[in-house]
N, C-alpha and C positions, 0 to 999 in steps of 0.2 A: 455576485452570483456564481462565479467560477469556484468559489470556496464552498459552495453548498454541495453536500453529498446526500443523495437521495436515500431513503430507507432501503433496507436489504431487498425487499420485494421489487422495488424499482430497479435496483442494480441488477438483480437476476433477470428482470425483464429484458435488459439490454445486454446480458452476458454473451449471448451468441449473436454476433453482428448480423449474420445472414438472416437469422430468425427475426431480429429486431427490424431490419430493413423490410422483410416480407410483411411483418405485422403493420408497419407504418404505411406501406403501399396499399395493403388490403383495406386498411381503415379509410384511406383517402379515396380509393376507387369505389369502395362500397358506398361511401357517403354520396359520391357523385351519381352513382347508379340509382340510389334511393331517391335522390332529388329529381333525377330525370325520368325514371320509369314509374315511380309511385307517387311522386310529388306533382305530377301534371306538367312537367317542363321537358318533354321529350325532345323538343327542338334544340334545347341547350346542352343535351347530353354529349354530343360529339366534341364541340369546342371545349367544354369543361374537361373532358377526359384527356384531350390532347394537351391542354394546358398543364394538367397534372403530370403527364408524361414528360413534357419539355422541362418542367421544374425539377423532376427527379433526375433527369439526365444532367442538369446543371449542378446537382448537389455534390459537394466534396466533403471529406472529413474535416470538421472544424469545431471550435467551441461555439456556444450559443451566440456570443457576440460576433464572432467571425461569420457565422451563418446569417445573422441578421444583416450585417454589412453586405455580404454577398447577395442576399435576397434583394436588397435595395437596388444593387447594380443589375441583377438579373431582371427584375421587374421593369427597370428603366429601359433595358435593351429589348425585352419582350414587347413592352408597350409601344415603343417607337417602330419597331419592325412589323409587329402585327398590324398596327394601324396603317402603316404605309402599304403593306401588301394587300390588305382588304380594300383599301381605297382605290388601289390601282388594278383590281381584278378585272374591271371592265375594259381595260386598255392593255391587251397582251404585250405589246412591245415595251411599254413602260414597266409592266410587271416583271418581264424578263430582265430588264436593266436593273431593277431594284434587287431581284434575287441574286444576280451575278455580283453586284456591288456588295451585297450582304455577305455572300460566301467569301469573296476576296478579302474584304476588310476584316471580318471577324476571324478568319483563319490567321491573318497576320497578328491580330490582337492576342492570339494564343501564346505569342512570344513573351508576354508579360509574366506568366507563371501558370502553375497547375490549376489554381482556382479559376483564373480568367480563361484558361484553355477550355475548361468544362463549360463555362458560361458561353463562350464564343461558339462552341460546337452545338450547344442546345439552342442558341439563337438562330443559327442557320436552319436547324431542324424545325424550329417553330415557324420560320418564314414559309417553309414548305407546308407545314401543318395548316397555316392560315390560308394558303392558296388552295389546298385540298378541301378544307372546310367550306370555303366560299363557293367551290365548284359543285358540292354535293347537293342533291335535291332537297334533303331534309333541312338543311340550314340556309337554303337559297332565299327563303322568305324573310330571313332575319336581315336587318340593316347591317352594312359592313362594319360600322363602328360598334354595333352590339356584338358581332362575332369577335372582334378584337378584344372587347371588354370581357367576354366570357373566357376567351383564352387566358387573359390576364388574371381573371378571378380563379380559374383552376390552378394556375401557377402559384398565385399568392396563397391559396388555401393549403396546398401541399407544403409550400415554403414555411408558412407559420407553424404547421404541424411539426416539421423537421426542427425548427428552432426550439419549440417547447420540448420535444423529445430529447434534444441535445442538452437542454438545461436540466431535465429530470435525471438523466443518466450520462454525466459528462465523461466518465472514465472508461467504460467498457470498450469504446473504439481504440483507446490507447493500449489497453490490455491486449486486445485482439492483434493490434499491429506489433506489439512487443512479442506476443506469442508467435507471430509469423517469423520474427527474427530468430528466435530460439529453434523453431522448426527448421528453418533454412540452415542454421548452424549445425543442427544434428545431421542433416544430409551432407553438409560439407565435411564434417568430421569423419563420416563414413567413407567419403571419397578420399580423404587424406589417409585414412587407415589402409586403404588399398595400396598406397604408395610404399608402405612398409612391408608388404608381402615379399619375403625373401625367396622368390621363385625366378629361376633363370629363364630368359627368353620371353618375358612378358613385354607387351608393347607399352613402354613407359611414356612414349610420346602421346599415345591415345589417352592414357590415364591423366597426363598433364592437361590435355585439352578438356577432358571431362571436369577436371578440377577447376580450370579457368572458367568454364561455363557455370559450374556450381558456385564459384566465388561471385559471379555476376548476380546470381539470384540472392545471395546473402547481402550484397551491396544494395540491391533494389529494396530488400526488406528493411535494412537499416535506414535507408533514406525515407521510406514510408513512415517508419516509427518516429524518425526525427521530426518530420512534418506534423505528425499527430501531436507530439509533445510540444512543439513550438506553438501550435494553435491554442494550446491551453495554458501557456505560461505568460505572465504579465511582466514585461521588461522592468527591471528595477525592484521587483517584489519577490520575496521567497515563495516558492510553490507550496501549496497545502501538503500535509504529511503524506496523504495517499498518493498524490502526484509525484512527490519527492521520491517515494520508494520506486515508482515506475521509472523515474528519471535515472535513479541509481542503477536500476536493472538494465537500462539502455547503455550506460557507461560500462557496466560489467560486460555486456554483450560486445561492445566495441573492443574491449581488451581481449576477450575470448577469441574474437575474429582475428585480431593481430597474431595471437599465439597459435591459433589453428592454421594460419597462413604461413607460419614460419617454416623455412626450409634450411636445414643446417648442413647438408652434405648431399652429394649426388647419390640418389637412391640405388642406382645400379652398382656403384662401387661398394656401398654397404653390403649388398647382396653377395658380391664376390668375396669380400674380405671377411665377412662374418657368416658365411654360408652354413657352417657346421655348429652355429650357436643358435639358441632359441631367443636371443635378446630382441631381435626385430619382431618376432611374433608377440613378445610381451609388450612392446611399444604399440603394436597394432591392437592388442586386446585392451590396453588402457584407453586408446582413442575410441574404440567401439563402445566401451562402457561410458565414457564421457559423452558420446553421441546419444546414448540412451538417456543419460541424465538431462541433456538439453531437450530431448523429446518430452520427458516428463515435466520439465519446467514449462514447456509450451502448452501442454495439456492443462496444467494447473492454472496458467494465466487465462486460457480460453474459458475455463469453467468459473473463473472468478474466485478460486479457492487458493489458500496458501500452498505453494508447490512443495511436494515432499519427494526428494530424490531417493530412489531405492537402489540404483546401480552401485555396486560395491567397488568403485574404482580405487578406493583407498588401499585395499589389500593388493590390488593389481599393481599399484604404484610401488608398494613395498617390495613386491616380488621382482619388479623391474630393477630397483636399486640393488637388491641382493644379487641378481644375475650380473649386473655391471661390476659389482665388487668382486665377484668370483673371477670374471674375465680379467680384471685389472691385476689380480694376484698371479695370474699366469705369466705376466710380464713378457708378452711376446711383442717384438718390435713391430711386426706387421699390424698389430691391433692398436697401437698407441694413438695414431691419428683418428681412426674411426671411433675409438672409445672416448676420446676427448669430445668429439661432437655429440656422441650419444649421451654423455653426461649433461651436456647443455640441453639436449632434448628432454631428458628426465627432469631437469630443473624446470623447464618450460611446462611440462605436463603437471608437475607439482603445483605450479602457480595457476595453471588452468583449473585444476581441481579445487584450489582454494577459492577461485572466483565463482565456481559453481556452488560451493558451500555458501559463499556470501549472497549469491542470488536467491538461495532458499531461506535465508535468514539464519542459517546454522553457524555462520562464521561472521567475523567482523567485516563489515563492508569496507572496501578500500576508500581512503580519504580522497575526495575529489576536490582539489584546490580551486579549480575553475569549472563551474557548472554551466557556463554560458554555451548556448548553441548558436551556430551561425545561421542567421536568417537570410536566405537567398532571395526572398521576395523584394520587389522594389519598394523603397521607402518614401518615394515621392512621385508626383505625376511626371516630373522631368525625367526621372530615372526610368519610369515605365515607357515614356515616349522614346527615350534613347534606345531601349531594347527593341521596340518596334521599328525604329528608323534603321537600326543595324541590319534588319532583315530585307531592306529595300535594295537588294542587289541580286543579279541573276544567279550568282553562285550560291545563294542561300537556299538550303533545302526547303525551308518553310515558304519562301517566296515562290519557288518552283511548284510546290504542292498547291499553293493558293491559286496560281495561274492555271495549273492542270485541272484542279477541281472546278474552277469557274468555267473553263472551256468545255469540260465534260458535261456540266449541267446545261450549258447552252446547246450542246448536241442532243442531250436527252430531251430538252424542251422542243427542239425542232422535230424529233421523232414523235413526241407526244402530240404536237400540233397536226402532224400528218396522220397519226393512227387514231387518237381518241382525245381531242382537246378538252373534253369535259371531265374525263375520269382517268386520264393517263398520268397523273402525278406520281403514281407508284414507280414509273420509269425513273423520274428524277430522284425519288427517295432511294431507290435501289442504287442509283449511281452515287448519290451522296454517301450512303453507308459503305459501299464496297470500295470506293476510291480512297486508299490509304496512302500515307507518305512514302512507303517503299513498295517495290515490285512484289517481293515475297509476301508481304502482309496483304497486298491487294489480292493476289492469287488465293491465299488462304481464306480471306474473307469472302471471295467469290464462291469458292467451294462450299463454305459453311452456309452462306446465305441461300444458295440454290438448294442444298440438301435440306436445310431447315424449312424452306418454303414448301418443298414437295411433301415433307413429312407433316407439316402443319396443315396443308390443304387436305391430305388424305385423312388425317385424324379428325379435322373439322367436319369433313363430309360424313364420316362414321358417327361422330357424336351428334350431329344434327339429326341423323336418322334415328339414333337410339333415344335421344332426349329432345323431343320437339317442343317441350314446355318452355315458354319465354323466360320464366323465372330461373330455371336451371341453366339456360343458355347465358343469362346474365351473370350467374355465378361462375360459369366456365370462362366467360370473358374476363372477370376479375382475376380468376386463377391464372389465366394466360398472361395477363399483365404483370402479376406478381412474379411469376416464374421468369418472365423476360428480364426484369430488372435484377433479380437475384443472380441470374446465370450469365448475364451479358458480358461480364468481364473475363470469365474463365471458360465458359462453355457456350460459345456463340451459336453453334449449330442448334443446340437445345433452345437457346433464347430466340432464335429466328423462328423456330417451329412454334414457340409459345405466342409470339406476337402475331404470327399469321393466324393462329387459332383464335386469338382475341378479336382480330379484325373480322374474321368470318362470322363469329357469333354476334358481334355488334351489328354488322351489316344485315344479317339474317333477321335479327330482332327488329330492325327498322323497316326492312322491305319484304322480308319473307322469301327472298329470292337469292340467297347466298350461293346457291349452286351455280348460278350464272357468273359468279365472280371467280370461280376456281380457275378456269382456263385463262381468262384475261390477266388475273393476278400472276399466274405462273409465267406467262409470256412477257408481261411488263417487267417482272423481276429479272428474267433472263436478259432482256434487251438492255436494261439499265446496268446490269453487271458487266455485260460485254462492252458497253460504252466505257465504263470505268477502266476495264483492262486495256482497251485500245488506247485510252488517254495515257495510261501509265507507260505504254510503249512508245507513243508518238509525240507527246507534249512534254518537252523539257525533262526527259527521263533522268532520274537522280540515281544513277548506278553507284552502289556503295563502293565498288572497287576504285572509283575515281578519287575518293576521299580516304582510302585506306592508309596511304602514306602519312597524311596529316593526322589521322587518328592515332597511328602508331607513334608519331612524333610527340603528340600530346601525352601519351602514356609514358614515354621515356622522360620527357621534361618533368612530368609530375613525380616520377621516381627520383629524379635528381633533386628536386626540392624536398622530397621526403628524406632522402639520404642526408641532406644538409641539416635538416631538423634533428635527425637522429644523432649524428656525430657531434652536433653542438651540445646535445644533452649528455653525451659521454664526457664532455669537457666540464660541464657545469652541474651535472646531476639531473636525475629523472624528475620531470614535472609534466603531468598530463594537462598542459594548458591548451587554450583554444588554438593557438598557432600550430602546435604539434598535431592536434586532432584534425584540424582543417587540412594540413599537408598530408596526413595519413589517408583521410577520406578522399582527397582529390586523386591520390595515387590509385586507390582502389576504384574510384569512379571512372577514371580514365582507362584502367584495365578492363572494367566491365563494359565500357562503351566500345572498346576495341573488340571484345568478345561478341557483343550484340551486333556490331557492324558485320563481322565475319559470318555470323549466323544468318543475317539478311542476305549477304552476298552469295552464300551457298545456294540460295533459292532463286537466283537470277539466271538469265539465259547463259548457256555455255560460252558464247562469244564475248561476254563482258566480264567473265570471271576466270580468265585464263591464268591469272596469278593467285588464284585461291590457295593453292598449295603453299606458295611462298608466304602468303599472309598467315596461314595456319602455323607454319614453322616460326614466323616472327612472334606470333601470339604465345607460343610455347616458351620462347626465349624471354619475352617480356614478363610473362607470369613467373618464370623461374627467378628472374631478377627481383621481382616484387616479393617473392617468398624469402629470398635471402635478406632483403631489407627488413621484412617483417620479423625475421629472427633477430636482427640487430636491435630493432625496436623493442622486442619482447624482453631482452636481457639488459636494458639500460640500468636497472637498479644494481647490477652485479659489479659495475665498474667503480673503481676509486679514482676520483678526479685528481689529476696532477701526476699520475705515474708516467715516467719518462717514455717507456715503450708505447703506452697508449696515447701519449701526446703526439708522438710521431705517427701513430696509426690514424689519429684524428686528421692530421695534415693529409695523409694519403686518402682518407675518405673525402676530403674537400676536392682533391685532385680527381678522384674517380667521378664525383658528381659533375665536375667540369667536362670530363670525357663523355659522360652520358648526355649532357646537354649539347655538346658539339655533334654527337651522333644524331640526336633528335633534330637539330637544325639542318644537317645534311639530308636527313630523310624528308624533312618538310619541303625542301625545295627540289627534291628528287635529283640531288647532285650525285655524282659518282663518289662512292664512299671509299676512300683510300684506306689501305691496310695500316698505314702509318698513324691513322687517327687514334687507334687504340693499341697498337703493337707494344708500346712501352708500358702498358698497363696490365700486361698479362703475367707471364711466369716470373720475371724478376721481382716484381712487387709481391706476388703471391708467396714465393719462397721466403722472402724477407719477413713477411708478416707472420708466416707459420713458425718461424724460428722462435724459440723461447727467448724472452726478454728478461735479463737479470736472473735472480735466483729461482724464479717460478718454474714449476715442473713442466708446464705446458703453456702454449700461448693462450691469451685471454680470448673470450668469445668475440670481442671487438676485432681482434686481429684475425681470428679464424674466419669470421664472416666477411671481412673486407677482402681476405684472400680469395674466398669463393666469388665475390663480386669481380675481382680482378680477372679471375679465370673465365668468368662469364662474358666479359666484354668482347673478346674475339668472336665468340659464337653469336653474340648480338650483332656485331658488325657484319658477319657473313650473312645472317638472315636478312638484315636490312638491305645489304647490297643485292641479294637475290631478289628481294621484292622490287627494288628500283629497276633491276634488269628485266624482270618478268612483266612489270607494268609498262615498260617502254615498247610501244608497238613496233618500232623499227628493230629493236633488239630481238623481240619475239619472232618477227618475221625472218630475221637473219639466222 
């Protein structure tokens, strides 16, 4: 079935994923409303709708086979939890214990992977839905088991629709994910182009930070595309032709990312040494045109059409080479070293342009000897259990979040019992939604939830006045539900307003007294959000600064492994095999994780982020190192294996990797980082590597880049030492 490709009209139906998602939800919600309102089953309306909602929350991008397996797991979780909650509704203490156990256990189950994380989150929400449904007057006359059955029926109906939709149009989600990669690459190339601007006095550190955060977005997009591709490939079988083209586009994007990340020389030195030349502007123009080409590729992929790149970067590349040739003819000693690195930049841009041509089908696609993708999902129940068991420790962020969320829900339950035992479940729902794993994310969600709730209540009140007809209000409820799901990932304020509007319309249709819900809903949301914020501060707070050193150490260790893979290929020849691609991806993933951690840390209270400046400085140095390694990786095909000078450089590369690993280990244990750790890896090695070897006119790219890494190590050591010192409360106090 995975080999089946739907007719063009079906492919176009799913070409825009947001539209396809909206259409699928609108169809499911409309069917439920038709059954409940016009089919004479009004008492079943609320549990069926909530079952659809919970199933949609559990949905992840997958093949039809994967979605069918996930649906079976989802329905098993929903059925057991829904039945338990509805059976225990008459015994509040037992119901509270079940809800808390559900939140704790299913939060920990999210450690298994993204698919199970979504199912776990949806199961917790369904548990609250079941409790809310059982407490409403409209469904109170239904037996508890029938309420659970209706919740399960709604979830099963939407799940089966999702499976059929995925079978009819299997490739549009992959195209959309790959389009996201090229769009992120376009933005990243624009950030990179800003580094070549030859203007004195610019804040290169700030531009480096922007580049690091842009790189994190590219890494996230690449990981999403990889998961989408993995879901549609069958191990041991060649992919269908259409999927193979998308897989090749993913590998091309990986290579473009490595080339876009390459850093060949200190940008400030380029500005000083070539200030009176236009060559840096020409590099910048090529990068901007290649960014436009990536943007056009993304647009073509989104529309499901063959991409056609119009950006004329070929002529810009020719002009760059002509400018470099003119500068070389001047034979100025001060220009020799920067020109040698700029020639490497030009070669890198040449190959980046060739990859863009291959991505459009205009050039020969690079041969990919190894097309395997590393599947990070657990391959057995034992492996899945080991991942969960690894979280059963107080230092685990997921364990702390599970404890925090459970205690916050317990506090929300207590407030609900005091304020409104029958209808106060919105307090618990607000607590569940607002309580996020990090402090910064919780505050952001609190503001979005409150702003969206106020906007939704005001809009709902106006629309109820303007459109009192029940049929129109039912359509508005469907529209609100669709908008919620389409926008909940990127625009949660709008999503919160939409779901509030939907609840008002449904409540008004059932009771005709939705106006009475406005103030209680606002107060319940505020109370639940404040409980979540208080829990984030008081219950096992997981301040990002406490793990900053470990995250930086992970990034450095991944860079060392990446360097070893690179220098090994300089000795044996370029091969884009799985081992190399995994090492490269881990280095970028670790760099992105460090960037994300610092982003969360900057939103934490001032007293827990006193070392934020030192962390940002270290991020700049780590990302600079990663750029230098990316340049080494981008030029692997230029080296001839066995050259005596390069053989010595390979040994130096191994020694540099050992120094980086030692620095990572010292940072991990927060030890005092001695200057001697990297002192012998600085200028002596750098000067020896920069010296010409044999009859060659200039040192090879391998030697040039290893010299840059050698010079980078003292700056890395200084930034790491500053972080250790700033993170030490005694040192900070002294």
